[in-house]
C-alpha positions as CSV (number, residue, x, y, z in Angstrom):
1,M,217.8,225.8,30.0
2,A,214.7,227.8,31.1
3,S,215.0,231.6,30.7
4,A,215.7,233.6,33.8
5,E,212.4,235.5,33.5
6,P,209.9,232.6,33.9
7,A,212.3,231.0,36.4
8,S,212.3,234.1,38.6
9,E,208.5,234.2,38.3
10,W,208.3,230.7,39.6
11,L,210.3,231.7,42.7
12,Q,207.5,234.2,43.5
13,Q,204.7,231.7,42.7
14,D,206.1,228.7,44.6
15,S,205.1,227.9,48.2
16,R,208.1,226.7,50.2
17,R,208.8,225.7,53.8
18,M,211.5,223.9,55.7
19,L,210.3,220.3,56.3
20,H,213.0,218.4,58.2
21,A,216.7,218.2,59.0
22,V,218.4,214.9,58.3
23,Y,221.4,213.6,60.3
24,R,223.0,210.4,61.5
25,V,223.1,209.1,65.1
26,G,224.9,206.4,66.9
27,D,222.1,205.0,69.1
28,M,218.5,205.5,68.0
29,Q,216.7,204.8,71.3
30,K,219.1,207.1,73.3
31,H,218.3,210.0,70.9
32,I,214.5,209.4,71.0
33,D,214.6,209.4,74.8
34,F,216.7,212.6,74.8
35,Y,214.5,214.5,72.4
36,K,211.4,213.6,74.4
37,L,213.1,215.4,77.3
38,L,213.0,218.5,75.1
39,G,209.3,218.0,74.6
40,M,209.3,216.3,71.2
41,K,207.1,213.4,70.1
42,L,208.1,210.4,68.1
43,L,206.1,211.0,64.9
44,R,207.0,207.8,63.0
45,Q,209.8,205.2,62.6
46,R,210.8,202.8,59.9
47,D,213.3,200.0,59.6
48,I,214.9,199.2,56.3
49,P,216.7,195.9,57.0
50,D,217.7,195.3,53.4
51,D,219.7,198.5,53.4
52,K,220.7,198.1,57.1
53,Y,219.4,201.4,58.5
54,T,216.5,202.8,60.6
55,N,214.8,206.2,60.4
56,A,212.9,208.0,63.1
57,F,211.0,211.3,62.8
58,L,210.5,213.6,65.8
59,G,209.0,217.0,66.3
60,F,206.5,219.2,68.2
61,G,203.7,218.8,65.7
62,P,202.5,216.9,62.6
63,E,205.0,216.9,59.7
64,D,202.5,218.5,57.3
65,T,202.5,221.7,59.4
66,N,205.7,221.6,61.5
67,F,209.4,221.2,61.1
68,A,210.8,217.8,62.2
69,I,214.1,216.0,62.6
70,E,214.9,212.8,60.7
71,L,217.4,210.6,62.4
72,T,219.3,207.9,60.6
73,Y,220.8,204.9,62.4
74,N,223.1,202.8,60.2
75,Y,223.4,199.3,61.6
76,G,226.7,198.9,63.5
77,V,227.8,202.5,63.3
78,D,227.9,204.0,66.8
79,S,229.7,207.4,66.3
80,Y,230.1,210.2,63.7
81,D,232.4,213.1,63.1
82,I,230.1,216.1,63.4
83,G,232.7,218.4,61.9
84,E,233.0,222.2,62.2
85,G,230.3,223.4,59.8
86,F,227.1,222.3,61.6
87,G,226.5,224.5,64.6
88,H,223.3,223.6,66.5
89,F,219.6,223.2,66.4
90,G,217.4,225.7,68.3
91,V,214.4,225.0,70.4
92,A,212.1,227.7,71.7
93,L,210.8,227.0,75.2
94,P,208.8,229.1,77.7
95,D,211.0,228.1,80.6
96,V,214.6,227.3,79.8
97,A,215.7,226.7,83.4
98,A,212.9,224.1,83.9
99,A,214.0,222.4,80.7
100,V,217.6,222.3,81.9
101,D,216.5,220.6,85.1
102,K,214.4,218.1,83.2
103,I,217.3,217.2,80.9
104,K,219.6,216.8,83.8
105,A,217.1,214.6,85.7
106,G,216.8,212.5,82.5
107,G,220.6,211.9,82.3
108,G,221.2,214.5,79.5
109,T,224.2,216.7,79.2
110,I,224.0,220.5,79.7
111,T,227.1,222.4,78.4
112,R,225.8,225.9,79.2
113,E,223.5,226.6,82.2
114,A,220.4,228.8,81.7
115,G,221.2,232.5,81.7
116,P,221.0,235.7,79.6
117,V,222.8,235.6,76.3
118,K,226.0,237.8,76.3
119,G,225.1,241.4,75.6
120,G,221.4,240.7,75.8
121,S,218.5,239.6,78.0
122,T,217.2,236.5,76.2
123,V,217.7,233.4,78.5
124,I,219.4,230.5,76.7
125,A,221.1,227.3,77.6
126,F,223.0,224.6,75.6
127,A,222.5,220.8,75.7
128,K,224.5,218.1,73.9
129,D,222.6,215.0,72.5
130,P,224.1,211.5,72.7
131,T,226.0,211.7,69.4
132,G,227.3,215.2,70.2
133,Y,225.0,217.5,68.3
134,M,224.4,220.8,70.1
135,W,221.0,222.2,71.0
136,E,220.4,225.8,71.9
137,L,217.4,226.2,74.3
138,I,215.9,229.7,73.7
139,Q,213.4,231.2,76.1
140,R,210.4,232.5,74.2
141,P,206.6,232.7,74.6
142,Q,204.6,229.7,73.5
143,T,204.9,229.1,69.7
144,K,203.4,226.8,67.2
145,E,206.9,225.9,66.0
146,P,209.3,225.3,68.9
147,L,211.9,223.6,66.6
148,C,213.0,227.0,65.5
149,Q,216.6,227.1,64.1
150,V,219.2,225.2,62.1
151,M,222.6,226.9,62.5
152,L,225.4,226.4,60.0
153,R,228.7,228.1,59.7
154,V,229.6,229.8,56.4
155,G,232.8,231.2,54.8
156,D,231.3,234.3,53.1
157,L,228.1,235.7,54.7
158,Q,227.0,238.0,51.9
159,R,227.5,235.2,49.3
160,S,225.3,232.9,51.4
161,I,222.7,235.6,52.0
162,D,222.6,236.2,48.2
163,Y,222.2,232.4,47.6
164,F,219.5,231.8,50.0
165,T,217.4,234.8,49.0
166,N,218.0,234.9,45.2
167,V,218.3,231.1,44.6
168,M,216.4,229.4,47.4
169,G,213.7,232.1,47.8
170,M,214.1,232.8,51.5
171,K,213.8,236.2,53.1
172,L,216.5,237.8,55.1
173,L,214.9,238.3,58.5
174,R,217.7,240.0,60.4
175,T,221.4,240.2,60.9
176,R,223.6,240.8,64.0
177,D,227.2,241.7,64.1
178,V,229.2,240.9,67.3
179,P,232.6,242.5,66.8
180,D,233.7,241.9,70.3
181,H,233.6,238.2,69.6
182,K,234.4,238.5,65.9
183,Y,231.3,236.9,64.3
184,T,228.2,237.9,62.4
185,L,224.8,236.2,62.3
186,A,222.1,236.2,59.6
187,F,218.7,234.7,60.0
188,L,216.7,233.6,56.9
189,G,213.5,231.7,56.3
190,Y,210.2,231.4,54.6
191,G,208.2,233.0,57.3
192,P,208.7,235.0,60.6
193,E,210.9,233.5,63.3
194,E,208.0,233.4,65.8
195,D,206.1,230.7,63.9
196,N,208.7,229.0,61.6
197,C,212.0,227.1,61.7
198,V,214.6,229.4,60.2
199,L,218.2,229.1,59.0
200,E,220.8,230.8,61.2
201,L,224.1,231.5,59.4
202,T,227.3,232.2,61.4
203,Y,230.3,233.9,59.9
204,N,233.4,233.9,62.0
205,Y,235.8,236.7,61.0
206,G,238.5,235.4,58.7
207,K,237.3,231.8,58.6
208,T,236.4,230.8,55.1
209,E,236.1,227.0,55.2
210,Y,234.8,224.3,57.6
211,A,235.2,220.6,57.7
212,K,231.8,219.0,57.2
213,G,232.3,215.6,59.0
214,N,229.9,212.8,58.2
215,G,227.1,213.3,60.7
216,Y,224.9,216.1,59.5
217,A,223.3,215.4,56.1
218,Q,220.8,217.9,54.8
219,V,217.6,219.9,55.2
220,A,214.5,219.0,53.2
221,L,212.3,221.8,51.8
222,S,208.9,221.7,50.1
223,T,208.1,222.9,46.6
224,R,205.0,222.7,44.4
225,D,207.0,221.4,41.5
226,V,210.6,220.0,41.7
227,Y,211.1,220.3,37.9
228,K,210.2,224.0,37.9
229,T,212.3,224.6,41.0
230,A,215.3,222.9,39.3
231,E,214.9,225.2,36.3
232,Q,214.7,228.3,38.6
233,I,217.8,227.3,40.6
234,R,219.8,226.7,37.4
235,A,218.7,230.0,35.9
236,A,219.7,231.8,39.2
237,G,223.2,230.3,39.0
238,G,222.7,227.5,41.6
239,T,224.1,224.0,41.4
240,I,221.9,220.9,40.9
241,S,223.4,217.9,42.6
242,R,220.4,215.6,41.9
243,E,218.2,216.0,38.9
244,P,214.5,216.2,39.6
245,G,212.5,213.0,39.5
246,P,211.0,210.2,41.6
247,V,213.0,208.3,44.2
248,P,213.3,204.7,43.1
249,G,211.1,202.4,45.0
250,I,209.2,205.2,46.8
251,G,208.0,207.5,44.0
252,T,208.3,210.8,45.9
253,K,209.7,213.4,43.5
254,V,212.8,215.2,44.7
255,M,215.7,217.3,43.6
256,A,218.8,218.5,45.4
257,T,221.1,221.5,45.3
258,M,224.4,222.4,47.0
259,D,224.9,225.8,48.5
260,P,228.2,227.8,48.2
261,D,229.6,226.2,51.3
262,G,228.8,222.6,50.2
263,Y,225.7,222.0,52.4
264,K,223.0,219.9,50.7
265,W,219.4,221.0,50.4
266,V,216.7,218.6,49.1
267,F,213.4,219.9,47.6
268,V,210.5,217.5,48.0
269,D,207.2,217.7,45.9
270,E,204.6,219.1,48.2
271,D,201.8,216.8,47.1
272,D,204.0,213.7,47.3
273,F,205.1,214.7,50.8
274,N,201.6,215.3,52.1
């Protein structure tokens, strides 16, 4: 095992960003059509008939600079249990009311109409995609990264903050306690919220565990060296769920870790990804 000192040095030297969220959907074309209503573009698509699945990648910009979503359609599977742990994805848009109208006109489902967030002035709305994943539409000025949040529910907020800062190398951007509704939020990431996709953690008072379901899979992150990152995560007390190395048949070097709540995070070699 690598010593903690050089491992912690690597955490400071490495360059990391959130690459894409991976999840399973029941009808690929319906989802592609829905996400286009949000303003996303289909970046690429691949069919793997030998393994009976199809992937599609969508986002607001190129994958080498922007966060993306990676959809997986498994042949013949038309529904998934999303579970309790995954909360929503966030999209920053300059006019939420107009986006709501566009989604409705395209046959999409709005579960919360456009209006100020409780206790604040930011205009938000919620939409549900064809499989049932929730999307928060957040009114913000134009940004280079509209795909702005991945929200997950956690059982111990401080434990999760410690993990994502000390083990994963993120920065704690802000927290918000809402005692009237008995929950606390923490926002973490590798850069400011205005220009990056960030992780939003939700702690509901007294709730320590969540059923994960089988829909949401993982978030992929970039690293300059998966082998050094695995050493650093081990030295910091993290759990390695996949040892670093190339993916068979593809060659891209990856490694995976599980956070304290059991969510999977996959680090991808930066050069291989690009």
